[in-house]
VOZA-214703 format. One record per residue: residue number from 1; chain; x, y, z of N, C-alpha, C in turn. Coordinates in steps of 0.1 Angstrom, whole numbers, padded with zeros to 4 digits. Each point is the difference from the previous one (the first is absolute). Example, Ala and Ser with C-alpha at 12.3 -4.5 7.8 and 13.67 -1.06 7.14 Angstrom:
<1, 'A', <0132, -0057, 0078>, <-0009, 0012, 0000>, <0009, 0012, 0000>>
<2, 'A', <-0004, 0011, -0007>, <0009, 0011, 0000>, <-0008, 0011, 0008>>
END
This chain:
<1, 'A', <0011, -0010, 0001>, <-0011, 0009, -0001>, <0007, 0015, -0005>>
<2, 'A', <-0003, 0010, -0005>, <0009, 0010, -0004>, <-0006, 0015, 0013>>
<3, 'A', <0010, 0003, 0007>, <-0007, 0009, 0005>, <-0007, 0015, -0008>>
<4, 'A', <-0010, 0007, 0009>, <-0006, 0008, -0011>, <0011, 0011, -0002>>
<5, 'A', <-0007, 0010, -0008>, <0012, 0012, -0006>, <-0004, 0010, 0009>>
<6, 'A', <0009, 0007, 0000>, <-0004, 0013, 0010>, <-0011, 0009, -0008>>
<7, 'A', <-0007, 0006, 0005>, <-0010, 0004, -0002>, <0006, 0018, -0006>>
<8, 'A', <0012, 0007, 0002>, <0005, 0008, -0001>, <0008, -0002, -0014>>
<9, 'A', <0006, -0014, -0003>, <0004, 0001, -0012>, <-0012, -0004, -0010>>
<10, 'A', <-0009, -0007, 0000>, <-0011, -0001, -0004>, <-0005, 0011, -0004>>
<11, 'A', <-0002, 0012, 0007>, <-0010, 0015, -0002>, <0010, 0005, -0010>>
<12, 'A', <0017, -0004, 0005>, <0007, 0013, -0013>, <-0001, -0007, -0014>>
<13, 'A', <-0005, -0013, 0000>, <-0006, -0005, -0015>, <-0006, 0005, -0007>>
<14, 'A', <-0011, 0005, 0006>, <-0012, 0004, -0006>, <0002, 0013, -0005>>
<15, 'A', <-0008, 0004, -0008>, <0001, 0014, -0002>, <-0007, 0010, 0009>>
<16, 'A', <-0001, 0009, 0005>, <-0008, 0010, 0008>, <-0011, 0008, -0006>>
<17, 'A', <-0009, -0003, -0004>, <-0011, 0008, -0004>, <-0013, 0002, 0008>>
<18, 'A', <-0009, 0006, -0004>, <-0014, -0002, 0010>, <-0001, -0010, -0005>>
<19, 'A', <-0006, -0011, -0007>, <-0002, -0009, 0000>, <0005, -0015, 0014>>
<20, 'A', <0013, 0007, 0004>, <0006, -0006, 0009>, <0002, 0001, 0015>>
<21, 'A', <-0010, 0013, -0001>, <-0001, 0009, 0013>, <-0014, -0011, 0012>>
<22, 'A', <0012, -0006, 0014>, <-0008, -0002, 0009>, <0000, 0006, 0012>>
<23, 'A', <-0007, -0005, 0014>, <0001, 0007, 0010>, <0008, -0004, 0007>>
<24, 'A', <-0001, 0007, 0011>, <0020, -0005, 0006>, <-0005, -0014, 0007>>
<25, 'A', <0008, -0011, 0004>, <-0009, -0011, 0007>, <-0003, 0000, 0014>>
<26, 'A', <-0012, -0002, 0003>, <-0007, 0000, 0014>, <-0005, 0019, 0000>>
<27, 'A', <-0001, 0005, -0008>, <-0009, 0012, -0001>, <-0014, 0002, 0000>>
<28, 'A', <-0004, -0013, -0004>, <-0017, 0001, -0009>, <-0002, -0011, 0001>>
<29, 'A', <-0014, 0000, 0013>, <-0007, -0014, 0006>, <-0008, 0000, -0005>>
<30, 'A', <-0006, -0015, 0001>, <-0014, -0004, -0006>, <-0014, 0007, 0006>>
<31, 'A', <-0007, 0003, -0005>, <-0014, 0007, 0004>, <-0003, -0009, 0012>>
<32, 'A', <-0007, 0003, 0013>, <-0006, -0008, 0011>, <-0017, -0002, -0004>>
<33, 'A', <-0002, -0016, -0002>, <-0007, -0003, -0006>, <-0011, 0002, 0015>>
<34, 'A', <-0010, 0007, 0005>, <-0009, -0002, 0009>, <-0013, -0009, -0005>>
<35, 'A', <-0008, -0003, 0013>, <-0009, -0009, 0000>, <0003, -0017, -0006>>
<36, 'A', <0006, -0003, -0001>, <0003, -0013, -0004>, <0005, -0011, 0013>>
<37, 'A', <-0007, 0000, 0010>, <-0001, -0007, 0010>, <0007, 0004, 0013>>
<38, 'A', <-0004, -0009, 0011>, <0005, 0007, 0013>, <0014, -0003, 0000>>
<39, 'A', <0005, -0014, -0012>, <0014, -0004, 0003>, <0013, 0014, -0002>>
<40, 'A', <-0009, 0006, -0011>, <0008, 0012, -0003>, <0005, 0008, 0006>>
<41, 'A', <-0007, 0006, 0012>, <0004, 0009, 0013>, <-0011, 0013, -0009>>
<42, 'A', <-0009, -0002, -0012>, <-0005, 0010, 0000>, <-0013, -0005, -0007>>
<43, 'A', <-0003, -0006, 0007>, <-0021, -0011, -0011>, <-0007, 0012, 0012>>
<44, 'A', <-0014, -0005, -0005>, <-0008, 0004, 0005>, <-0003, 0013, -0002>>
<45, 'A', <0005, 0006, 0015>, <-0006, 0017, -0005>, <0017, 0007, -0008>>
<46, 'A', <0000, -0005, -0002>, <0015, 0004, -0008>, <0008, 0017, 0002>>
<47, 'A', <0001, -0005, 0010>, <0008, 0011, 0009>, <-0008, 0017, 0001>>
<48, 'A', <-0010, -0004, 0000>, <-0012, 0008, 0002>, <-0008, 0004, 0011>>
<49, 'A', <0008, -0009, 0012>, <-0012, -0004, 0013>, <-0009, -0001, -0004>>
<50, 'A', <-0014, -0001, 0016>, <-0010, 0000, -0003>, <-0009, 0011, -0002>>
<51, 'A', <-0009, -0002, -0003>, <-0013, 0018, -0003>, <0004, 0013, 0001>>
<52, 'A', <-0007, 0005, -0004>, <0006, 0015, 0000>, <0003, 0005, -0017>>
<53, 'A', <0002, 0014, 0000>, <-0003, 0004, -0010>, <0017, -0004, -0006>>
<54, 'A', <0013, -0002, 0003>, <0008, -0004, -0008>, <0000, -0020, -0003>>
<55, 'A', <-0010, -0001, 0002>, <0001, -0014, -0004>, <-0009, -0003, -0012>>
<56, 'A', <-0009, 0011, -0008>, <-0006, 0001, -0009>, <0005, 0001, -0010>>
<57, 'A', <-0006, -0001, -0009>, <0008, -0001, -0016>, <-0001, 0021, -0002>>
<58, 'A', <0008, 0001, -0005>, <-0001, 0013, -0003>, <0008, 0007, 0009>>
<59, 'A', <0006, -0003, 0011>, <0000, 0009, 0010>, <0016, 0004, -0001>>
<60, 'A', <-0001, 0015, 0001>, <0013, 0002, 0002>, <0001, 0017, 0008>>
<61, 'A', <0012, 0006, 0005>, <0002, 0012, 0007>, <0000, 0010, -0006>>
<62, 'A', <-0011, 0007, 0001>, <0005, 0016, -0008>, <0012, 0010, 0003>>
<63, 'A', <0006, 0004, -0007>, <0015, 0012, 0001>, <-0002, 0005, 0011>>
<64, 'A', <0006, -0003, 0013>, <-0001, 0011, 0006>, <-0006, -0006, 0015>>
<65, 'A', <-0004, -0010, -0003>, <-0010, -0007, 0012>, <0014, -0005, 0010>>
<66, 'A', <-0002, 0004, 0015>, <0010, -0003, 0011>, <-0008, -0010, 0011>>
<67, 'A', <-0005, -0005, -0009>, <-0006, -0016, 0008>, <-0007, 0003, 0009>>
<68, 'A', <-0010, 0008, 0001>, <-0013, 0010, 0011>, <0008, 0014, 0007>>
<69, 'A', <0013, -0002, 0001>, <0008, 0015, 0004>, <-0011, 0011, -0003>>
<70, 'A', <0005, 0010, 0005>, <-0006, 0014, -0011>, <0013, 0004, -0006>>
<71, 'A', <-0005, 0002, -0017>, <0010, 0002, -0009>, <0008, 0011, 0004>>
<72, 'A', <0009, 0000, -0011>, <0009, 0016, 0004>, <-0010, 0008, -0009>>
<73, 'A', <-0004, 0002, -0008>, <-0007, 0009, -0005>, <-0009, 0006, 0006>>
<74, 'A', <-0009, -0009, 0008>, <-0012, 0007, 0008>, <0009, 0003, 0018>>
<75, 'A', <0014, -0004, 0000>, <-0003, 0005, 0013>, <0010, 0014, -0001>>
<76, 'A', <0003, 0002, -0012>, <0009, 0015, -0004>, <-0009, 0011, 0000>>
<77, 'A', <0009, 0010, 0006>, <-0012, 0013, -0001>, <-0008, 0003, -0019>>
<78, 'A', <-0011, 0005, 0001>, <-0008, 0005, -0011>, <0004, 0010, -0005>>
<79, 'A', <-0008, 0004, -0013>, <-0002, 0016, -0002>, <-0010, 0006, 0004>>
<80, 'A', <-0002, 0011, 0002>, <-0010, 0007, 0005>, <-0010, 0008, -0009>>
<81, 'A', <-0007, 0000, 0002>, <-0012, 0006, -0009>, <-0014, -0010, 0001>>
<82, 'A', <-0016, -0002, -0006>, <-0008, -0003, -0002>, <0000, -0015, -0007>>
<83, 'A', <0004, 0003, -0012>, <0005, -0016, -0007>, <0014, -0001, -0001>>
<84, 'A', <0009, 0002, 0011>, <0012, -0009, -0001>, <0001, -0010, 0008>>
<85, 'A', <-0004, -0012, -0001>, <-0001, -0008, 0007>, <0012, -0011, -0002>>
<86, 'A', <0014, 0006, -0003>, <0013, -0009, -0006>, <0006, 0004, 0009>>
<87, 'A', <0013, -0006, 0000>, <0010, 0002, 0007>, <0008, 0009, -0006>>
<88, 'A', <0009, 0006, 0009>, <0005, 0013, -0001>, <0014, -0007, -0015>>
<89, 'A', <0008, 0010, -0003>, <0011, -0008, -0012>, <0008, -0006, 0006>>
<90, 'A', <0007, -0013, -0002>, <0005, -0009, 0010>, <0015, 0004, -0007>>
<91, 'A', <0011, 0005, 0002>, <0013, -0001, -0010>, <0009, -0004, 0008>>
<92, 'A', <0002, -0011, 0000>, <0008, -0012, 0005>, <0013, 0009, 0001>>
<93, 'A', <0011, 0003, -0012>, <0013, 0002, 0000>, <0000, 0012, -0005>>
<94, 'A', <-0005, 0015, 0006>, <-0001, 0010, -0002>, <0013, 0004, 0012>>
<95, 'A', <0010, 0009, -0002>, <0007, 0007, 0005>, <-0003, 0012, 0001>>
<96, 'A', <0001, 0003, 0016>, <-0005, 0017, 0002>, <0012, 0007, 0000>>
<97, 'A', <-0002, 0013, -0005>, <0013, 0009, 0002>, <-0011, 0014, 0009>>
<98, 'A', <0012, 0008, 0004>, <-0009, 0013, 0007>, <0007, 0007, -0012>>
<99, 'A', <-0007, 0013, -0006>, <0007, 0008, -0005>, <0008, 0013, 0005>>
<100, 'A', <0009, 0007, -0004>, <0008, 0012, 0002>, <0004, 0007, -0008>>
<101, 'A', <-0007, 0009, -0004>, <0000, 0013, -0009>, <0012, 0008, -0002>>
<102, 'A', <0007, 0001, -0010>, <0011, 0010, -0005>, <-0006, 0015, 0010>>
<103, 'A', <-0012, 0001, 0001>, <-0004, 0018, 0008>, <0002, -0001, 0014>>
<104, 'A', <0001, -0014, 0003>, <-0001, -0003, 0016>, <0018, 0003, 0006>>
<105, 'A', <0007, -0010, -0011>, <0015, 0001, 0000>, <0007, 0019, 0002>>
<106, 'A', <-0004, 0003, -0011>, <0001, 0016, -0004>, <-0007, 0009, 0017>>
<107, 'A', <-0009, -0005, 0005>, <-0001, 0011, 0009>, <0002, -0006, 0014>>
<108, 'A', <0004, -0016, 0006>, <0007, 0002, 0009>, <0018, -0004, 0000>>
<109, 'A', <0004, 0002, -0009>, <0018, -0003, -0003>, <0005, 0012, -0002>>
<110, 'A', <0012, -0001, 0002>, <0005, 0017, -0005>, <0011, -0009, -0013>>
<111, 'A', <0010, 0013, -0004>, <0007, -0003, -0008>, <0014, -0012, 0009>>
<112, 'A', <0000, -0013, -0013>, <0010, -0009, 0003>, <-0001, -0009, 0013>>
<113, 'A', <-0013, -0001, 0005>, <-0006, -0010, 0009>, <-0001, -0013, -0005>>
<114, 'A', <0004, -0008, 0009>, <0005, -0015, 0000>, <-0019, -0004, 0008>>
<115, 'A', <-0007, -0005, -0011>, <-0017, -0004, 0003>, <0000, -0012, -0001>>
<116, 'A', <0002, -0005, 0012>, <-0002, -0016, 0004>, <-0013, -0001, 0002>>
<117, 'A', <-0006, -0011, 0008>, <-0008, -0003, 0002>, <-0009, 0001, 0006>>
<118, 'A', <0011, 0000, 0013>, <-0002, 0005, 0015>, <0000, 0014, 0002>>
<119, 'A', <0007, 0011, -0011>, <-0004, 0011, 0003>, <-0014, 0005, -0010>>
<120, 'A', <-0001, -0009, -0011>, <-0017, 0007, -0002>, <-0008, -0006, 0009>>
<121, 'A', <0001, -0007, 0005>, <-0010, -0006, 0013>, <-0002, 0010, 0014>>
<122, 'A', <0014, 0006, 0003>, <0000, 0013, 0009>, <-0005, 0010, -0006>>
<123, 'A', <-0004, 0002, -0010>, <-0001, 0011, -0008>, <-0017, 0001, -0006>>
<124, 'A', <-0007, -0017, 0007>, <-0013, 0003, -0001>, <-0005, -0003, -0014>>
<125, 'A', <0013, -0012, -0010>, <-0003, -0008, -0014>, <-0001, -0012, 0007>>
<126, 'A', <-0006, -0008, -0009>, <0000, -0016, 0001>, <0002, -0007, 0009>>
<127, 'A', <-0010, 0003, 0010>, <-0003, -0005, 0012>, <-0005, -0011, 0002>>
<128, 'A', <-0004, -0008, -0006>, <-0007, -0011, 0001>, <0010, -0014, 0004>>
<129, 'A', <-0001, -0003, 0005>, <0010, -0013, 0005>, <0004, -0011, -0005>>
<130, 'A', <0011, -0002, -0007>, <0004, -0015, -0010>, <-0013, 0001, -0013>>
<131, 'A', <0003, 0016, -0002>, <-0007, -0001, -0015>, <0009, 0009, -0008>>
<132, 'A', <0001, -0003, -0010>, <0014, 0003, -0010>, <-0003, 0016, -0003>>
<133, 'A', <0011, 0004, -0002>, <-0005, 0015, -0003>, <0008, 0001, -0015>>
<134, 'A', <-0008, 0008, -0008>, <0006, 0003, -0018>, <-0003, 0017, -0001>>
<135, 'A', <0008, 0002, -0005>, <-0001, 0016, -0006>, <-0003, 0001, -0012>>
<136, 'A', <-0016, 0007, 0001>, <-0004, 0003, -0007>, <0004, 0015, -0009>>
<137, 'A', <-0006, 0004, -0014>, <0006, 0017, -0005>, <-0011, 0005, -0001>>
<138, 'A', <-0008, 0001, 0008>, <-0016, 0011, 0005>, <0016, 0014, 0005>>
<139, 'A', <-0003, 0011, -0005>, <0006, 0015, 0000>, <0017, -0001, -0003>>
<140, 'A', <0008, 0007, 0000>, <0014, 0004, -0006>, <0008, -0003, 0014>>
<141, 'A', <0013, 0000, -0005>, <0008, 0001, 0013>, <0016, 0010, -0007>>
<142, 'A', <0001, 0004, 0007>, <0012, 0015, -0006>, <0015, -0004, 0009>>
<143, 'A', <0001, -0009, 0012>, <0012, 0000, 0007>, <0001, -0017, -0002>>
<144, 'A', <0014, 0001, 0002>, <0009, -0013, -0002>, <-0002, -0007, 0017>>
<145, 'A', <-0008, -0014, -0010>, <-0003, -0002, 0014>, <0010, -0017, 0001>>
<146, 'A', <0004, -0007, 0008>, <-0001, -0014, 0001>, <-0010, -0007, 0004>>
<147, 'A', <-0005, -0006, -0007>, <-0013, -0008, 0003>, <0001, -0015, 0004>>
<148, 'A', <-0003, -0007, 0014>, <0000, -0015, -0003>, <-0016, -0003, 0005>>
<149, 'A', <-0005, -0007, -0015>, <-0012, -0003, 0003>, <0000, -0017, -0006>>
<150, 'A', <-0013, -0007, 0003>, <-0005, -0013, -0008>, <0002, 0004, -0012>>
<151, 'A', <-0007, 0005, -0006>, <-0002, 0003, -0014>, <-0005, 0014, -0007>>
<152, 'A', <0003, 0001, -0008>, <-0002, 0018, -0011>, <-0008, -0004, -0012>>
<153, 'A', <-0006, 0008, -0002>, <-0009, -0001, -0011>, <0012, 0005, -0012>>
<154, 'A', <-0001, -0004, -0012>, <0008, 0006, -0005>, <0002, 0012, -0007>>
<155, 'A', <-0008, 0008, 0001>, <0004, 0014, 0000>, <-0003, 0008, 0014>>
<156, 'A', <0001, -0005, 0006>, <0006, 0002, 0017>, <0011, -0002, -0001>>
<157, 'A', <0005, -0009, 0000>, <0020, -0005, -0004>, <0006, 0013, -0012>>
<158, 'A', <-0011, 0003, -0010>, <0011, 0012, -0010>, <-0001, 0008, 0009>>
<159, 'A', <-0013, 0005, 0008>, <-0002, 0012, 0005>, <0014, 0004, 0007>>
<160, 'A', <0003, -0007, 0010>, <0007, -0001, 0011>, <0013, 0003, -0003>>
<161, 'A', <0004, -0006, -0013>, <0015, -0006, -0008>, <0000, 0017, -0007>>
<162, 'A', <-0007, 0003, -0006>, <-0002, 0012, -0006>, <0004, 0010, 0009>>
<163, 'A', <-0005, -0003, 0013>, <0002, 0013, 0010>, <0014, 0001, 0010>>
<164, 'A', <0011, -0008, -0009>, <0011, -0004, 0006>, <0001, -0009, 0008>>
<165, 'A', <-0011, -0006, 0010>, <0001, -0012, 0010>, <-0001, -0014, -0007>>
<166, 'A', <0001, -0007, 0007>, <0000, -0013, -0001>, <-0012, -0011, 0006>>
<167, 'A', <0000, -0012, -0005>, <-0011, -0012, 0003>, <0006, -0010, 0011>>
<168, 'A', <0001, -0005, 0007>, <0003, -0014, 0005>, <-0012, -0007, 0004>>
<169, 'A', <-0001, -0012, -0006>, <-0010, -0011, 0006>, <0001, -0009, 0017>>
<170, 'A', <-0007, 0004, 0004>, <-0001, 0000, 0014>, <-0001, -0014, 0000>>
<171, 'A', <0005, -0016, 0004>, <-0001, -0014, 0002>, <-0004, 0003, 0018>>
<172, 'A', <-0009, -0007, 0003>, <-0002, -0001, 0017>, <0005, -0019, 0003>>
END
């Protein structure tokens, strides 16, 4: 009796093409056949339990069903008004920033000042804790300032640099 050929040499001999593609060994399992006798472990009720809506034909859980718990769209606050019986807009990945405008920097800081996050908070700008500060271009700036903030609008950065100042991104 001769030993069987290695699968590697056999596969190397065959040309690779769409007609020779196969799933990896063990990645596909046969379909579970239910209702084929109690010896199979899935006989009689076919894994659906006894009675109730889940045992009947056509049973499915609707999207958002949380097992009888009050669903999240009903737990959330609602829009106000007589015909607004729906949840508030739900923004999962929104990043919140607080705006500080150029006119605020112009009014509160002197020429060649270093404007840090702490300096802005001391002067009443960007006072919400843990919320990033973004410099926006409302108003004009005439003095050169060194500004440290979490973000800048493109026009605010251009205005600060045009006045002779510099912009630095603050990292927490």
